[in-house]
C-alpha positions in Angstrom: 116.6 -89.7 85.0 114.8 -91.4 87.3 117.7 -94.2 87.6 120.3 -91.2 87.7 118.4 -89.9 90.9 118.6 -93.4 92.3 122.6 -94.0 91.4 123.1 -90.5 92.8 121.2 -91.3 96.2 123.3 -94.7 96.8 126.4 -93.1 96.4 125.7 -90.0 98.6 124.5 -91.9 101.6 126.4 -94.9 101.9 126.7 -96.9 105.1 129.1 -96.2 107.7 131.3 -98.9 106.5 131.3 -97.2 103.3 132.8 -93.4 102.6 130.0 -91.2 104.1 129.6 -90.3 107.5 126.9 -90.5 109.3 125.2 -87.5 111.2 126.0 -88.6 114.8 123.8 -85.5 116.4 122.8 -84.3 119.7 119.7 -81.8 120.3 121.0 -79.0 122.4 118.9 -77.6 124.8 118.5 -73.7 125.0 120.3 -72.3 127.9 119.6 -68.6 129.6 123.1 -67.3 128.9 125.5 -67.8 126.1 127.9 -70.5 125.8 131.2 -71.5 126.1 134.0 -73.7 124.8 133.6 -75.3 128.2 130.2 -76.1 127.1 131.2 -77.8 123.7 133.8 -79.8 124.9 131.2 -82.9 126.3 130.3 -82.7 123.1 133.3 -83.5 121.2 134.2 -85.9 123.7 131.0 -87.5 123.3 132.1 -87.9 119.6 129.2 -86.0 118.2 129.5 -84.6 114.6 126.3 -82.4 114.2 124.2 -80.4 117.0 120.8 -79.3 116.4 119.8 -76.0 117.5 116.5 -75.2 118.3 115.0 -71.3 118.4 111.7 -71.9 119.9 108.5 -70.0 118.8 105.4 -69.8 120.8 101.2 -70.2 120.7 99.1 -69.9 123.5 97.0 -73.2 122.8 95.9 -75.2 120.2 93.6 -73.1 118.6 95.2 -69.9 119.2 96.9 -68.6 115.6 99.6 -66.6 116.3 103.3 -67.5 116.4 105.9 -65.5 118.6 109.1 -65.7 118.0 112.7 -63.9 119.1 110.9 -62.2 121.8 112.8 -60.3 124.5 111.2 -62.8 126.9 112.6 -65.7 125.7 115.7 -67.2 127.1 118.9 -66.2 125.4 119.9 -69.7 123.2 115.9 -69.7 121.7 116.6 -66.4 120.1 118.7 -65.2 116.5 121.5 -63.6 119.0 121.6 -66.9 120.9 121.5 -69.2 118.0 124.0 -67.2 116.6 126.4 -67.4 119.7 125.9 -71.2 119.9 126.9 -71.7 116.2 130.0 -70.0 116.3 131.4 -71.1 119.3 130.1 -74.9 118.1 132.3 -73.8 114.8 135.2 -73.4 116.6 135.6 -77.7 117.4 133.8 -78.4 113.5 130.6 -79.3 115.0 127.7 -79.3 112.0 124.5 -77.8 112.4 120.9 -78.2 111.9 118.7 -74.9 112.5 115.7 -76.2 113.9 112.6 -73.6 114.8 109.9 -75.4 116.7 107.0 -74.4 118.0 106.3 -74.9 121.9 102.5 -74.7 123.2 101.9 -73.5 126.3 102.0 -76.5 129.4 103.4 -78.4 126.6 100.7 -79.4 124.6 101.4 -81.8 121.5 102.2 -79.6 118.3 100.3 -82.1 116.3 97.2 -81.4 117.4 97.5 -77.9 116.1 93.9 -76.9 114.4 92.2 -73.7 113.2 88.6 -73.6 113.2 87.9 -70.6 110.9 90.1 -69.7 107.9 90.8 -66.1 109.6 92.5 -67.9 112.0 94.2 -70.3 109.3 95.5 -67.3 107.6 97.1 -65.8 110.5 98.8 -69.2 111.7 100.3 -69.3 108.0 101.3 -65.9 107.8 103.1 -65.7 111.4 104.4 -69.4 111.0 105.7 -68.5 107.4 107.5 -65.4 109.3 109.1 -67.4 111.5 110.4 -69.8 109.7 111.8 -67.5 106.9 113.3 -65.5 109.3 115.1 -68.7 110.4 115.9 -69.6 107.3 117.5 -66.1 106.5 119.9 -66.7 109.5 120.6 -70.7 108.3 121.9 -69.0 105.1 124.1 -66.4 107.4 125.5 -68.8 109.4 125.9 -71.4 106.7 123.7 -74.1 108.6 124.4 -77.9 107.3 120.4 -78.6 107.6 117.3 -76.7 108.4 114.6 -77.9 109.6 111.2 -76.0 108.8 108.9 -77.7 111.1 108.4 -80.2 113.9 105.2 -82.4 114.6 102.9 -80.7 113.1 100.6 -83.2 111.4 97.1 -81.5 111.2 98.6 -78.0 110.1 100.2 -80.1 107.5 97.0 -82.2 106.9 94.6 -79.3 106.6 96.7 -76.6 104.5 99.2 -78.8 102.1 99.3 -75.5 99.5 100.7 -73.7 102.2 103.3 -76.6 102.8 104.5 -76.7 99.2 104.6 -72.4 99.0 106.4 -72.5 101.7 108.8 -74.7 101.0 109.5 -73.0 97.5 110.4 -69.6 99.6 112.5 -71.4 101.8 114.1 -72.6 98.5 114.9 -69.3 97.7 116.8 -68.5 100.7 118.6 -71.1 102.0 120.3 -73.2 99.4 121.5 -76.2 102.0 120.1 -79.5 102.8 116.1 -79.4 103.8 113.8 -81.6 106.2 110.8 -81.6 108.0 110.5 -83.5 111.7 107.4 -85.7 111.1 106.3 -87.7 114.4 106.8 -91.3 114.2 103.3 -92.1 113.7 103.2 -89.1 111.1 105.8 -89.7 108.9 104.1 -92.9 106.5 101.4 -89.6 105.3 103.9 -86.6 105.2 102.8 -85.3 101.4 105.8 -83.5 100.7 109.3 -85.7 101.0 110.4 -85.9 97.5 110.9 -82.0 97.3 113.2 -82.3 101.0 116.5 -83.6 101.3 115.6 -86.0 104.2 112.4 -87.7 105.4 112.8 -86.5 109.1 111.4 -89.1 111.9 111.3 -88.0 115.5 111.6 -91.7 116.2 109.8 -92.9 119.2 108.4 -95.8 117.9 107.1 -98.5 120.6 109.2 -101.1 120.9 109.3 -103.4 123.9 106.3 -103.8 127.0 109.1 -105.1 129.9 110.2 -103.0 132.7 113.7 -103.0 131.9 113.8 -104.1 128.4 117.0 -105.9 126.8 119.0 -104.8 123.5 117.5 -107.7 121.6 113.8 -107.6 122.6 113.8 -103.6 121.3 115.5 -104.8 118.0 112.6 -107.4 117.4 110.4 -104.4 118.0 111.9 -102.4 115.7 111.5 -104.6 112.6 107.9 -103.5 111.4 108.8 -100.0 112.0 111.9 -100.3 110.4 110.2 -102.0 107.5 107.9 -99.2 106.5 110.7 -96.8 106.9 113.2 -98.4 104.8 109.9 -98.9 101.9 109.4 -94.9 102.3 112.8 -94.2 102.0 113.2 -96.3 98.4 110.0 -94.6 97.5 111.0 -91.1 97.5 114.9 -91.8 96.8 115.5 -90.1 100.2 117.4 -91.3 103.3 115.7 -91.3 106.6 117.3 -89.0 109.5 116.1 -89.2 113.0 115.5 -85.7 113.8 114.6 -86.6 117.5 115.5 -90.0 118.9 116.1 -91.3 122.5 115.0 -92.8 125.7 114.3 -91.6 129.4 115.8 -93.7 132.0 112.9 -94.7 133.3 110.9 -98.6 133.7 109.0 -99.1 130.4 111.0 -96.4 128.5 110.6 -98.3 125.7 107.0 -98.7 126.1 105.6 -95.0 124.7 109.3 -93.6 124.3 107.1 -90.4 123.5 106.1 -89.8 127.3 107.7 -86.9 129.3 105.2 -87.4 131.9 107.1 -85.7 135.6 105.0 -88.6 137.5 107.2 -91.1 135.8 109.9 -91.9 138.1 111.5 -94.9 138.8 114.8 -94.8 137.4 116.1 -97.2 135.2 119.2 -96.7 133.7 120.0 -99.7 132.3 116.8 -99.8 129.9 117.9 -96.5 128.7 121.6 -97.8 127.8 119.8 -100.9 126.4 117.1 -99.3 124.2 119.8 -96.8 123.1 122.2 -99.3 121.8 119.4 -101.5 120.3 118.7 -98.5 118.1 122.2 -98.0 116.6 122.7 -101.8 115.9 119.3 -101.9 113.9 120.2 -98.4 111.9 123.5 -97.2 111.8 124.8 -99.6 109.5 121.8 -99.2 107.0 122.9 -97.5 103.4 119.2 -95.8 103.1 119.6 -94.3 106.8 121.5 -91.0 107.8 121.9 -90.8 110.9 120.5 -88.9 113.6 119.8 -86.1 116.6 119.8 -87.8 120.2 117.2 -85.7 122.5 118.4 -84.3 124.8 121.4 -82.7 125.7 122.6 -79.9 128.2 125.3 -77.4 127.9 126.3 -77.4 131.6 127.4 -81.4 131.2 128.9 -81.5 134.6 126.0 -80.6 136.5 123.1 -82.6 134.0 121.6 -86.2 134.1 123.3 -88.5 136.5 122.4 -91.7 138.4 119.3 -90.3 139.8 117.8 -88.5 137.0 114.8 -90.0 135.2 114.7 -87.2 131.9 115.7 -88.1 128.5 119.6 -86.8 128.6 122.2 -89.8 128.7 124.8 -87.4 130.4 126.2 -88.8 133.2 124.4 -92.1 132.6 125.4 -95.6 131.4 123.7 -94.6 127.9 126.3 -91.7 127.3 129.5 -94.3 126.9 127.0 -96.1 124.6 126.5 -93.2 122.6 130.4 -92.2 122.6 131.3 -95.6 121.8 128.5 -95.9 118.4 129.4 -92.3 117.6 133.5 -93.1 117.8 133.1 -95.2 114.6 131.8 -92.4 112.4 134.5 -90.9 109.6 134.4 -87.0 110.4 
């Protein structure tokens, strides 16, 4: 049986030089408003075949247990109605969907540190988080989403409550019959305990790979080597492909040193560093047979007014990195 599963894995997840396409994805930023085909055309023009739609849930702080979601205080794109409308517009252009409900902690605190101090609070967190994830599992089924992500960067929650997560996965599977993943942080995925229960090993790929002001393609590729080997070994161990549930770089100096940083004090625009680091990630991973592709962080619906030569944020829009992505994504068999 183990041999049969391995053969199936190798057949299903061949490299781009074979028959199977990679996930060439974008993470779509939710908007206040509905979207239309003028917003979808730039996604198609960059040759993306997948989009991650993110309906946020909110908690007040790292020790506050209640998850709130789908409220009238959220932006349209963060709600169930918004997700449905976005998915409908994307489907018109045959763009596939990963539905990725994700927690936002007030003031942007890191979700990996969410940890309760009492059993009662843990129970409240579990109850409200399960309601959140199962509600969107039902929507994923209704929308025939291609992938469903059950969580993002929740390291302490996962570590402290393993039985809850095993139970949650089983409940999701009774509702949603498609492919399931979890988005582990770059320093979390090595000890996430439930990969064998999922279809993809999801990694938010903000690995430190270079310490220079303007990293080169080759220096980034060299920096990827140790991280890449670990991912390859874990993929082999669980017989699951690695998918970058998020990847990307800011257009700032030292962009590959600590790629997870979103500090607004970092304002020194460096377009070439972003383009080089992005090119390196494509060259290192997109031809590997154990790698399933990824979702670039991040893409705004209003393309014409997003990004640009003075923008220091993650989006590649209207920057040299956009051309790098468009060229790479064009190589995929859609």
